[in-house]
C-alpha positions in Angstrom: 245.7 228.5 214.7 243.3 227.5 211.9 244.6 228.4 208.4 242.2 229.9 205.8 241.7 227.5 202.9 240.4 229.2 199.8 239.5 225.9 198.2 237.1 225.0 201.0 235.2 228.2 200.3 235.1 227.4 196.6 233.7 223.9 197.2 231.1 225.3 199.6 230.0 227.9 197.1 229.8 225.2 194.3 227.7 223.0 196.6 225.3 225.8 197.3 224.9 226.5 193.6 224.2 222.8 192.9 221.6 222.7 195.6 219.9 225.8 194.2 220.0 224.4 190.7 218.6 221.1 191.9 215.6 222.9 193.6 215.0 224.9 190.4 215.2 221.9 188.1 212.7 219.9 190.2 210.2 222.7 189.8 210.5 223.1 186.0 212.8 222.2 183.1 214.5 225.0 181.3 215.4 224.8 177.6 217.9 227.1 175.9 215.3 229.2 174.2 213.8 230.4 177.5 211.0 227.8 177.5 210.0 226.5 180.9 208.0 223.3 181.4 205.9 222.7 184.5 204.0 219.5 185.6 201.2 220.5 188.0 201.7 219.0 191.5 199.7 219.3 194.7 199.5 223.0 195.8 200.7 224.4 192.5 199.1 227.3 190.8 199.8 229.5 187.7 200.6 232.3 190.2 203.3 230.2 191.7 204.9 229.6 188.3 204.7 233.3 187.4 206.4 234.2 190.7 209.2 231.7 190.0 209.9 233.3 186.6 209.7 236.9 188.0 206.5 237.7 186.1 204.1 240.2 187.7 200.7 239.5 189.3 199.3 242.3 187.1 200.4 240.4 184.0 198.7 237.3 185.3 195.5 239.1 186.0 195.5 240.6 182.5 196.1 237.2 181.0 193.2 235.6 183.0 190.8 238.3 182.2 191.6 238.5 178.5 189.2 235.7 177.7 186.7 233.4 179.4 188.8 230.4 178.0 191.8 231.6 180.1 189.9 231.3 183.4 190.3 227.6 183.4 193.9 228.3 184.3 192.6 229.1 187.8 191.8 225.4 188.4 194.8 223.4 187.4 194.7 219.7 188.0 197.6 217.5 189.1 199.5 216.0 186.2 198.5 218.8 183.7 201.3 220.5 181.9 202.2 224.2 181.5 204.8 225.6 179.2 205.8 229.3 179.6 208.1 231.0 177.0 210.0 234.2 177.7 211.8 236.6 175.4 215.5 236.9 175.8 214.9 240.0 178.0 212.8 237.8 180.4 209.5 239.3 179.3 206.5 237.1 178.7 206.1 235.6 175.3 203.5 232.8 175.3 202.0 230.0 177.4 200.8 226.5 176.4 198.4 224.5 178.6 197.7 220.8 178.2 194.5 220.0 180.0 193.1 216.6 181.1 189.4 217.3 180.6 189.2 220.6 178.8 190.6 222.1 175.6 194.3 222.8 175.4 195.3 226.5 175.3 198.0 228.3 173.4 198.2 232.0 174.5 200.6 234.6 173.1 201.1 238.2 174.0 201.3 240.4 170.9 201.8 244.0 171.7 199.4 244.5 174.6 196.9 241.9 173.4 196.7 238.3 174.6 195.6 236.1 171.7 194.8 232.4 171.3 197.3 230.7 169.0 196.0 227.7 167.0 197.9 224.4 167.0 200.6 224.2 164.4 199.1 222.9 161.2 200.8 219.9 159.6 199.7 220.9 156.1 202.4 222.3 153.8 202.3 226.0 153.1 201.4 227.1 149.6 204.5 228.5 147.8 204.4 232.3 147.5 205.1 234.0 144.3 206.3 237.7 144.3 205.8 239.9 141.2 207.8 243.1 141.3 206.3 246.2 139.5 208.8 249.0 138.9 207.2 252.3 138.0 208.4 253.7 134.7 205.2 255.1 133.2 202.1 254.5 135.4 201.1 251.7 137.8 198.4 250.4 135.4 200.7 250.2 132.4 203.7 248.8 134.3 201.7 246.3 136.2 200.2 244.9 133.0 203.7 244.8 131.5 204.8 242.7 134.6 202.0 240.2 133.9 199.4 241.2 136.4 195.7 240.9 135.5 193.3 243.8 135.5 191.5 242.3 138.4 194.7 242.2 140.5 195.6 245.8 139.4 192.2 247.0 140.6 192.5 245.2 143.9 195.9 246.8 144.5 194.6 250.3 143.7 191.5 249.8 145.9 193.6 248.4 148.8 196.2 251.2 148.9 194.2 254.3 147.7 193.4 255.4 151.2 197.1 256.2 151.7 198.5 256.5 148.1 197.5 258.8 145.3 198.3 256.8 142.2 198.1 259.9 140.0 200.6 262.1 141.9 202.5 260.1 144.5 204.3 257.7 142.1 207.8 258.4 140.8 210.0 256.6 138.4 211.7 253.6 140.0 209.2 253.3 142.8 208.5 249.7 143.4 205.5 247.4 144.2 205.8 243.8 145.4 202.7 241.8 144.7 202.7 238.5 146.6 200.4 235.7 145.5 199.6 232.2 146.8 197.7 231.2 143.7 194.3 232.6 144.9 192.3 235.3 143.1 193.6 238.1 145.3 197.1 239.0 146.3 197.9 237.9 149.9 200.4 240.8 150.3 201.0 244.2 148.7 204.1 246.2 149.5 204.8 249.7 148.1 208.3 251.2 148.4 208.8 254.8 147.5 211.3 257.5 148.4 208.9 259.1 150.9 206.4 256.3 151.6 206.4 252.6 152.6 203.0 250.9 152.7 202.1 247.3 153.5 198.8 245.6 153.0 198.0 241.9 153.9 194.8 240.0 153.0 192.8 238.4 155.7 189.4 236.6 155.5 187.4 237.0 158.7 184.9 234.6 160.2 182.1 236.1 158.0 184.1 235.3 154.9 184.9 238.9 154.1 188.4 239.6 152.8 190.0 242.9 153.7 193.6 244.3 153.7 195.3 245.2 156.9 198.6 246.5 158.0 201.1 244.1 159.8 199.5 244.9 163.2 196.0 243.8 162.1 194.3 247.2 161.4 192.5 247.9 158.2 194.0 250.6 156.0 190.8 252.6 155.7 189.9 255.4 158.1 186.7 255.8 160.0 184.7 259.1 159.6 184.0 261.9 162.0 180.3 262.6 162.6 180.7 266.3 161.6 183.6 268.3 160.1 183.4 271.2 162.5 181.9 272.6 165.7 178.7 274.2 164.5 175.8 276.3 165.9 173.0 274.5 164.0 172.2 272.7 160.8 170.8 275.5 158.6 169.9 273.2 155.7 169.4 269.5 155.5 169.9 266.9 152.7 166.7 267.1 150.6 165.6 266.6 147.0 163.5 269.8 146.9 164.6 273.0 148.7 163.8 276.6 148.1 167.0 278.4 147.2 167.2 281.8 148.9 169.3 283.4 146.1 168.0 281.7 142.9 164.4 282.0 144.2 163.5 278.5 142.9 163.2 274.9 144.2 166.1 272.6 143.5 167.8 269.6 145.2 170.2 270.2 148.0 172.3 267.1 148.3 174.5 268.3 151.2 174.4 269.5 154.8 174.8 273.2 155.6 176.4 273.8 159.0 175.9 277.3 160.3 179.0 278.5 162.2 180.9 281.6 163.0 183.2 283.0 160.4 186.7 281.5 160.7 185.6 278.4 162.5 188.1 275.6 161.7 186.9 272.9 159.3 188.4 269.4 159.6 188.7 266.5 157.2 186.3 263.9 158.3 188.6 261.0 157.4 192.1 260.1 156.2 192.4 261.0 152.5 194.1 262.7 149.7 193.3 266.2 148.5 191.7 266.1 145.0 191.0 269.9 144.7 191.9 273.0 146.6 190.6 276.1 144.8 187.6 278.0 143.5 184.6 275.8 142.6 182.0 278.1 141.0 178.9 278.6 143.2 180.7 276.7 146.0 183.3 279.4 146.3 186.6 278.4 147.9 186.4 274.6 148.3 188.4 271.5 149.2 187.6 268.1 147.8 189.1 265.0 149.4 189.2 261.4 148.1 189.0 258.8 150.8 190.0 255.4 149.3 188.6 254.3 146.0 184.9 255.1 146.7 184.4 258.0 149.1 184.8 261.7 148.4 184.0 264.7 150.7 183.4 268.3 149.7 183.9 271.4 151.9 182.7 274.6 150.4 182.1 278.4 151.0 185.4 278.5 152.9 187.0 281.9 153.8 190.5 280.5 153.5 192.5 277.3 153.4 194.7 275.8 156.1 198.5 276.3 155.8 200.4 273.4 154.2 197.3 272.1 152.5 198.3 271.0 149.0 196.4 269.4 146.2 197.5 265.7 145.7 198.9 265.5 149.3 197.5 263.3 152.1 195.4 264.6 155.0 194.6 262.9 158.3 191.2 262.5 160.0 190.6 265.6 162.1 193.2 267.7 160.3 192.2 271.3 159.8 191.8 272.0 156.1 190.2 275.4 156.0 187.9 277.9 157.8 184.2 278.8 157.6 183.3 281.6 155.3 180.7 282.8 152.8 182.5 282.7 149.4 180.6 281.8 146.3 176.8 281.7 146.1 176.1 282.1 149.9 173.9 284.2 152.1 176.0 283.9 155.3 178.8 282.1 157.0 178.3 278.4 156.9 180.0 275.2 155.6 178.5 273.3 152.7 179.5 269.6 153.3 179.0 266.8 150.8 179.6 263.0 151.2 179.9 261.1 147.9 180.0 257.3 147.5 181.1 256.0 144.1 180.4 259.5 142.7 176.8 259.7 144.0 176.0 262.2 146.8 174.7 260.7 150.0 173.1 262.1 153.1 176.0 262.5 155.6 173.7 262.2 158.6 172.2 258.8 157.6 174.8 257.1 155.2 176.7 254.3 157.0 180.4 255.1 156.4 183.1 252.4 156.8 184.7 251.9 160.2 188.4 251.1 160.6 188.5 247.4 161.4 191.0 245.1 163.1 191.7 241.4 163.0 189.9 239.7 165.8 191.8 238.6 168.9 191.2 234.9 168.1 192.5 235.3 164.5 195.4 237.6 165.2 198.0 234.9 165.8 197.2 233.2 162.5 197.3 236.6 160.7 200.6 237.6 162.1 202.1 234.2 161.2 201.1 234.7 157.6 202.4 238.2 157.6 205.8 237.0 159.0 205.9 234.3 156.3 205.3 236.8 153.6 207.9 239.3 154.8 210.5 236.6 155.4 210.1 235.5 151.8 210.7 238.9 150.2 
């Protein structure tokens, strides 16, 4: 009778584990931070490496189609090196490719976007200086007291004014953190209030234009709707000489009149802050909205205002602000709509309004690295 020996089973299991580990190690080296190194051998492919790491074919297809540069990964050559990094939850983080004849690649997955990461620069980072501004009186006064220049103050106001009303949103002890690297403009602007938290980070694009973006790479300004409502027709266009049906005289009409049924919802054409909600003389019931530091829109002859609309409070693009009426000096139900840029009325049908922008895919890695460096230093 053969006796059961538990130790023999233990050694068999241990041997099996060692054999499996040997096979894994010969395919790639695994570091403690979930970094896997491959040296391309005959018959190898990126698909083979993804499969070994439990990564999906769909992820691989998305990576390869994200950029023409990535398609060279379809033709790996013997001896080339691939490094794949995973997060602790085993999800894809980034990939590095050392090519023999072509450019090396560093690809990272940020959100749902594959971006090309530049090689780590050897130059030392410029020290960052953070200037706190605590609100006691007004931003302009308190910022100057903290040592900020008028140019920096104007930059902060312009950068944040799409989302912050500097006249009504600020309360005592609200705090601004202005981060500088010695250049003319702040590289980071952080506002911390009881009800709001806003971040803005400077980035110069390939054309040399510097704008402020949130941490995800989207500019703080909103784009504009083509029209503020569903209308039947344009009853009066933007013109310098129009016969007024009530005043019986010719005068400029620097707006667009949209004919629509009484009670038709009127929407804000962009994100902004309500400057006026009330009676405006010949315009009747009106809403005026500021969009950033330079744009203003006017909605007039309304029958009534939307609920929860409040002067000094923010509105979102597409949010209902009122309803078509014929209040004020009006001959019938329509919306009088104005677009102003730096105080001057523009033709809403032809004026080129700003679009919300985002940091390009190729520049996103560098931008996010700078953002992380700024936030880490706070």
